[in-house]
LUMDO-339975 format. One record per residue (C-alpha): x, y, z. Coordinates in steps of 0.25 Angstrom, whole numbers, always signed. Example, Ala and Ser with C-alpha at 12.3 -4.5 7.8 and 13.67 -1.06 7.14 Angstrom:
2
+-------+-------+-------+
|    px |    py |    pz |
+-------+-------+-------+
|   +49 |   -18 |   +31 |
|   +55 |    -4 |   +29 |
+-------+-------+-------+
This chain:
285
+-------+-------+-------+
|    px |    py |    pz |
+-------+-------+-------+
|    +0 |    +0 |    +0 |
|    +4 |   +14 |    -2 |
|    +7 |   +21 |   +11 |
|    +6 |   +36 |   +13 |
|   +20 |   +35 |   +20 |
|   +28 |   +23 |   +26 |
|   +32 |   +20 |   +40 |
|   +40 |    +9 |   +46 |
|   +32 |    -1 |   +54 |
|   +41 |   -13 |   +51 |
|   +43 |   -16 |   +65 |
|   +28 |   -15 |   +69 |
|   +17 |   -24 |   +72 |
|    +3 |   -18 |   +68 |
|   -10 |   -25 |   +72 |
|   -22 |   -20 |   +64 |
|   -36 |   -24 |   +68 |
|   -47 |   -23 |   +57 |
|   -35 |   -25 |   +48 |
|   -43 |   -31 |   +36 |
|   -53 |   -19 |   +36 |
|   -53 |    -9 |   +25 |
|   -44 |    +1 |   +33 |
|   -38 |    -9 |   +42 |
|   -32 |   -17 |   +30 |
|   -26 |    -4 |   +25 |
|   -19 |    -1 |   +38 |
|   -14 |   -15 |   +38 |
|    -8 |   -12 |   +24 |
|    -2 |    +1 |   +29 |
|    +5 |    -4 |   +42 |
|   +10 |   -16 |   +34 |
|   +16 |    -8 |   +23 |
|   +24 |    +0 |   +34 |
|   +30 |   -14 |   +38 |
|   +21 |   -17 |   +50 |
|   +18 |   -31 |   +53 |
|    +2 |   -31 |   +54 |
|    -7 |   -40 |   +61 |
|   -21 |   -39 |   +54 |
|   -33 |   -42 |   +64 |
|   -46 |   -44 |   +58 |
|   -58 |   -53 |   +59 |
|   -58 |   -59 |   +44 |
|   -47 |   -69 |   +42 |
|   -48 |   -69 |   +27 |
|   -47 |   -54 |   +27 |
|   -35 |   -54 |   +37 |
|   -28 |   -65 |   +29 |
|   -30 |   -57 |   +16 |
|   -24 |   -44 |   +23 |
|   -12 |   -52 |   +28 |
|    -9 |   -57 |   +14 |
|   -10 |   -43 |    +8 |
|    +0 |   -38 |   +18 |
|    +9 |   -49 |   +16 |
|    +8 |   -48 |    +1 |
|   +13 |   -34 |    +2 |
|   +25 |   -37 |   +11 |
|   +19 |   -35 |   +25 |
|   +18 |   -43 |   +37 |
|    +4 |   -46 |   +43 |
|    -4 |   -56 |   +51 |
|   -19 |   -58 |   +51 |
|   -27 |   -61 |   +64 |
|   -42 |   -63 |   +66 |
|   -45 |   -55 |   +78 |
|   -57 |   -49 |   +84 |
|   -54 |   -35 |   +90 |
|   -66 |   -36 |   +99 |
|   -60 |   -49 |  +106 |
|   -50 |   -48 |  +116 |
|   -46 |   -63 |  +114 |
|   -45 |   -61 |   +99 |
|   -36 |   -49 |  +101 |
|   -27 |   -57 |  +111 |
|   -25 |   -68 |  +101 |
|   -22 |   -58 |   +89 |
|   -12 |   -51 |   +98 |
|    -5 |   -64 |  +101 |
|    -4 |   -67 |   +86 |
|    +1 |   -54 |   +83 |
|   +12 |   -55 |   +93 |
|   +16 |   -69 |   +88 |
|   +16 |   -65 |   +74 |
|   +20 |   -51 |   +73 |
|   +24 |   -46 |   +87 |
|   +19 |   -35 |   +96 |
|    +9 |   -25 |   +90 |
|   +15 |   -11 |   +87 |
|    +3 |    -5 |   +80 |
|   -12 |    -8 |   +83 |
|   -22 |    -3 |   +73 |
|   -36 |    -5 |   +78 |
|   -43 |    -5 |   +64 |
|   -55 |   -14 |   +68 |
|   -68 |    -7 |   +68 |
|   -81 |    -4 |   +61 |
|   -96 |    -1 |   +61 |
|  -108 |   -10 |   +61 |
|  -122 |    -7 |   +55 |
|  -129 |   -10 |   +69 |
|  -121 |    +2 |   +75 |
|  -126 |   +11 |   +63 |
|  -139 |   +19 |   +61 |
|  -145 |   +22 |   +48 |
|  -150 |   +36 |   +51 |
|  -141 |   +48 |   +54 |
|  -152 |   +55 |   +62 |
|  -163 |   +50 |   +71 |
|  -177 |   +57 |   +69 |
|  -189 |   +54 |   +77 |
|  -196 |   +48 |   +65 |
|  -185 |   +37 |   +65 |
|  -191 |   +32 |   +78 |
|  -206 |   +35 |   +75 |
|  -206 |   +29 |   +61 |
|  -195 |   +18 |   +62 |
|  -189 |   +13 |   +49 |
|  -183 |    -1 |   +51 |
|  -171 |    +2 |   +43 |
|  -167 |   +15 |   +51 |
|  -157 |   +13 |   +62 |
|  -156 |   +24 |   +73 |
|  -149 |   +25 |   +86 |
|  -161 |   +17 |   +92 |
|  -159 |    +6 |   +83 |
|  -144 |    +4 |   +84 |
|  -140 |   -10 |   +88 |
|  -133 |   -12 |  +102 |
|  -124 |   -23 |   +97 |
|  -120 |   -15 |   +84 |
|  -116 |    -3 |   +92 |
|  -108 |   -12 |  +101 |
|  -101 |   -19 |   +90 |
|   -96 |    -6 |   +84 |
|   -91 |    -1 |   +97 |
|   -84 |   -14 |  +100 |
|   -78 |   -16 |   +86 |
|   -72 |    -2 |   +86 |
|   -69 |    +1 |  +100 |
|   -66 |   -12 |  +106 |
|   -60 |   -16 |   +93 |
|   -50 |    -5 |   +96 |
|   -49 |    -7 |  +111 |
|   -46 |   -22 |  +112 |
|   -35 |   -22 |  +101 |
|   -28 |   -10 |  +107 |
|   -29 |   -17 |  +121 |
|   -23 |   -30 |  +115 |
|   -12 |   -25 |  +106 |
|    -7 |   -13 |  +114 |
|    +0 |   -22 |  +123 |
|   +11 |   -24 |  +113 |
|   +13 |   -10 |  +112 |
|   +17 |    -6 |  +126 |
|   +31 |    +0 |  +127 |
|   +34 |    -2 |  +112 |
|   +37 |   +10 |  +104 |
|   +29 |   +14 |   +92 |
|   +16 |    +6 |   +95 |
|    +3 |   +12 |   +92 |
|   -12 |    +9 |   +91 |
|   -21 |   +15 |   +80 |
|   -36 |   +15 |   +82 |
|   -46 |   +18 |   +71 |
|   -57 |   +28 |   +74 |
|   -66 |   +35 |   +64 |
|   -72 |   +48 |   +61 |
|   -84 |   +44 |   +69 |
|   -76 |   +46 |   +81 |
|   -75 |   +61 |   +78 |
|   -89 |   +63 |   +74 |
|   -99 |   +51 |   +74 |
|  -105 |   +48 |   +60 |
|  -120 |   +47 |   +59 |
|  -126 |   +32 |   +59 |
|  -114 |   +26 |   +66 |
|  -114 |   +28 |   +81 |
|  -108 |   +15 |   +85 |
|   -96 |   +17 |   +76 |
|   -94 |   +32 |   +79 |
|   -94 |   +29 |   +94 |
|   -85 |   +17 |   +93 |
|   -75 |   +25 |   +85 |
|   -75 |   +37 |   +95 |
|   -72 |   +27 |  +105 |
|   -60 |   +22 |   +97 |
|   -55 |   +36 |   +96 |
|   -56 |   +38 |  +111 |
|   -50 |   +25 |  +114 |
|   -38 |   +29 |  +105 |
|   -36 |   +41 |  +113 |
|   -37 |   +34 |  +126 |
|   -28 |   +23 |  +122 |
|   -17 |   +32 |  +118 |
|   -17 |   +38 |  +132 |
|   -18 |   +25 |  +139 |
|    -6 |   +19 |  +131 |
|    +3 |   +32 |  +130 |
|   +12 |   +27 |  +141 |
|   +15 |   +14 |  +135 |
|   +19 |   +20 |  +121 |
|    +7 |   +16 |  +113 |
|    +1 |   +27 |  +104 |
|   -13 |   +26 |  +100 |
|   -20 |   +33 |   +89 |
|   -32 |   +32 |   +80 |
|   -36 |   +35 |   +65 |
|   -50 |   +40 |   +62 |
|   -53 |   +37 |   +48 |
|   -63 |   +46 |   +41 |
|   -71 |   +41 |   +29 |
|   -65 |   +31 |   +20 |
|   -72 |   +25 |    +8 |
|   -70 |   +10 |   +10 |
|   -77 |    -3 |    +6 |
|   -83 |    -3 |   +20 |
|   -90 |   +10 |   +19 |
|   -92 |   +12 |    +4 |
|  -107 |    +7 |    +5 |
|  -109 |   +18 |   +15 |
|  -102 |   +29 |    +7 |
|  -105 |   +25 |    -7 |
|  -117 |   +23 |   -15 |
|  -118 |   +12 |   -25 |
|  -114 |   +21 |   -36 |
|  -102 |   +25 |   -29 |
|  -107 |   +39 |   -25 |
|  -106 |   +44 |   -11 |
|  -117 |   +41 |    -1 |
|  -124 |   +52 |    +7 |
|  -115 |   +48 |   +19 |
|  -103 |   +49 |   +11 |
|  -107 |   +63 |    +6 |
|  -108 |   +67 |   +21 |
|   -95 |   +62 |   +24 |
|   -88 |   +69 |   +13 |
|   -95 |   +82 |   +16 |
|   -89 |   +81 |   +30 |
|   -75 |   +77 |   +25 |
|   -67 |   +89 |   +21 |
|   -58 |   +81 |   +11 |
|   -71 |   +77 |    +5 |
|   -68 |   +63 |    +2 |
|   -67 |   +49 |    +9 |
|   -53 |   +44 |   +13 |
|   -45 |   +33 |    +7 |
|   -41 |   +22 |   +17 |
|   -27 |   +24 |   +13 |
|   -28 |   +38 |   +19 |
|   -28 |   +32 |   +33 |
|   -14 |   +25 |   +32 |
|    -6 |   +38 |   +34 |
|   -12 |   +41 |   +48 |
|   -10 |   +26 |   +52 |
|    +4 |   +26 |   +48 |
|    +7 |   +39 |   +55 |
|    +0 |   +34 |   +68 |
|    +8 |   +21 |   +68 |
|   +21 |   +27 |   +65 |
|   +28 |   +31 |   +78 |
|   +38 |   +40 |   +71 |
|   +26 |   +49 |   +66 |
|   +16 |   +48 |   +77 |
|   +24 |   +45 |   +90 |
|   +17 |   +56 |   +98 |
|    +3 |   +54 |   +93 |
|    -6 |   +46 |  +101 |
|   -21 |   +47 |  +105 |
|   -26 |   +53 |   +92 |
|   -36 |   +48 |   +81 |
|   -33 |   +54 |   +68 |
|   -44 |   +57 |   +58 |
|   -42 |   +53 |   +44 |
|   -54 |   +59 |   +38 |
|   -52 |   +70 |   +28 |
|   -56 |   +80 |   +38 |
|   -70 |   +74 |   +42 |
|   -67 |   +75 |   +57 |
|   -63 |   +90 |   +56 |
|   -75 |   +95 |   +48 |
|   -87 |  +100 |   +55 |
|   -96 |  +101 |   +43 |
|   -96 |  +116 |   +42 |
+-------+-------+-------+
């Protein structure tokens, strides 16, 4: 892959959760291209094996591990395998996360008539599923907390170790329709700040990246009509993005490499950097 700039991670072990996802896969490629030995954690064995092969075919070193970021036992086993095959973790990238339809409303605003003349297809605050909300919170917050709790053990007292969490624009200003995801990512940002302070005396830096709006295969049905034109939601996003475009996934790589590079960011900890084309800075007027 073409990197925006090259850093030397040849003596580093990186653990990437969600390493087979659209963005996670790209981060694996970037870390590997800089020489890191990468442990790819995910849930789908076929996708994991495919990603490992891709890294190896491009001259990198990687192992794949089926792991559940919501299971302490699973993470303990994954950690043992990383130690046996690659060594102690230097870089943890908490890339696992996501949303769920059961934590999402169909309407941006609630009106009285929504309650008086109920449409079965409409989902408001009062229709949200408790299990759906819990799933989204667990996946994003606990899915960041538990891997940090497990792999940070390797980093204590070792120079240049860092944890990178993945937040979202929703953590700055909650988007309509996705209360669970917005709240969960706000928790990730807050935890990033807390963890940076908590681990500051043992030499571990903790930072986050908050991606703005990137058009990928995961969200294209939400952002594009069947004819390829922008949906109404896309138009709202672009109208609130000063750069007036969606980001390219590759545009996240520079921020990642900057944060993991001890020479470039040794005095930076406890920040969440928005990569959003100015979305978080724009008030709309």
